[in-house]
N, C-alpha and C positions, 0 to 999 in steps of 0.2 A: 685567326682565332683571337688575336689581341684586340680586335675591334669590339669584342664582347666584354672586355674588362670593365668598362664603365657600367654595363648592365649588371654584371656579377657583383660589382662593388655596391651599387644601389640596392640590388636584391639582398645582399648581406646586411646592409644597414636597415632596410625596411623589415626584413625578417626578424632581426634582433629586436627592433622596436615593437613589432606586433607580439612577439614572444613575451617580451617584458610587460607590455600593457595588458595582455590577456592574463598573465600570471598575477599582476597587481589587482586586476578586476576581480579575479576569483578570490584572492586572499582578503581583499577589502569587503566585498559584497557577501561572500559565503565563507566566513571563518570556520563554519561547521564542516565544509568540504575539506579544508586544510587539516582540520582535526581528524577527519576520517583517514587521511594518509598516515598519520602517526599512530592512530588506534583504529584498526579495521572494525572493531566492535561498535564504533560510533557512526558507522555508515547510515544507520537508520535515522539519524538526526536530520538528514537532508529531506525536508518534507515538500510535498507538492510536485506535481508533474511539471509545472513551469520552471521551478527551480532546477529540477533534474535536467530538463531539456537545455536550459541556459548553461548550466555547468558543463554538460556534455559537449555543447557547441564550443564553449571556450577551451575545453581540454583538447578537442579535435583541432581547433585553431592553433593551439600551442604545438600540437603534434605536426601539423602542416608546416609551420614556420621552422620547427626543428629539422624536419626533412629537408627543407630548402637550405638551411645552414650546413647540414651534413653533406648535401649534394655539392654545394659550392666548395667545401673542403676537399671532397673527392675529385672534383674537376681540377682544383688547384694543384693537387698532388699527381693526378694522372697526366695532365698536359705536359709537364716537363719530362716525365718518364717516356712518353711517346716521342717527344722531340729528340731525346737522347739516341733513339734508334735510327734517326735520320733516314726515314723510309722514302722510297721513290715517290714522286708526285702522284702516280696512278694508285698507289697503295694508301695514300693519306686521305684521299677523297671520302672513303667511307667513314673515317674518323671525324672529318669535318662535318659531314652530314649528321652523324650521330651526335656530335657536340652541339650543333645548331638545334637539332630536334630536342635534345635534353634541356638546353637553356630555355627554349620556348616552353617546354613542359613545366620547368620549375617556376617560370614567370607566371604561368597559369595557376599553379598551385598557390603561389603567394597572393595572386589576385583573389583567389577563392578565400584565403585566410583573411585578407583585408575586408572583403565583402561580408564575411561572417561577423567580424568585429563591428562593422558599420551597422549591420542588421541588429546585432545584439544591443548596441547603443540606442538605436532607434526604438526598438522594442521596450527598452528600459524607460526611455523618455515618454513613450506612449502610455505605458502602464502607470507612470507617476501622474501624468495628466489625467488619465481616466480615474484614478483613485481620488485625485484632488477634486474633480468634477462631481464624483459620487458624494464626497464629504460635503461639498457646498450645497448639493441638492438636499442631503439629509439635514443640514443645518437650516436651510430655508424652510423645509417641511416641519421641522421641530419648533419653529418660532411662531 
């Protein structure tokens, strides 16, 4: 099981970074979304389906990264507890298989969170480029 310590360490770092970046992205891009947390009456300020979808995606990304961090914490506390019982080799195999499966699962969850951040950034850049092109066309037509 110690062979997975580098994977868990990397997952912890990546998860914390994604968690932080998504939070900063929400706070910077959608201050009205942050205001809605402190005053639920302001939730109607978030306008537009695109804004709602983007905020929802970022919040779900934060949730996924939080899940990974909590999972790593649980793995780190559970593993020493299991080792204390000094189980016979034939009884430890199901724990090892479960451990391996769970580590693979949280890696996939974190890859999902990373891909959502990448898609959100790509969408943001695409929308900026689209608006820039529309304005250039409008400027050319108005001249």
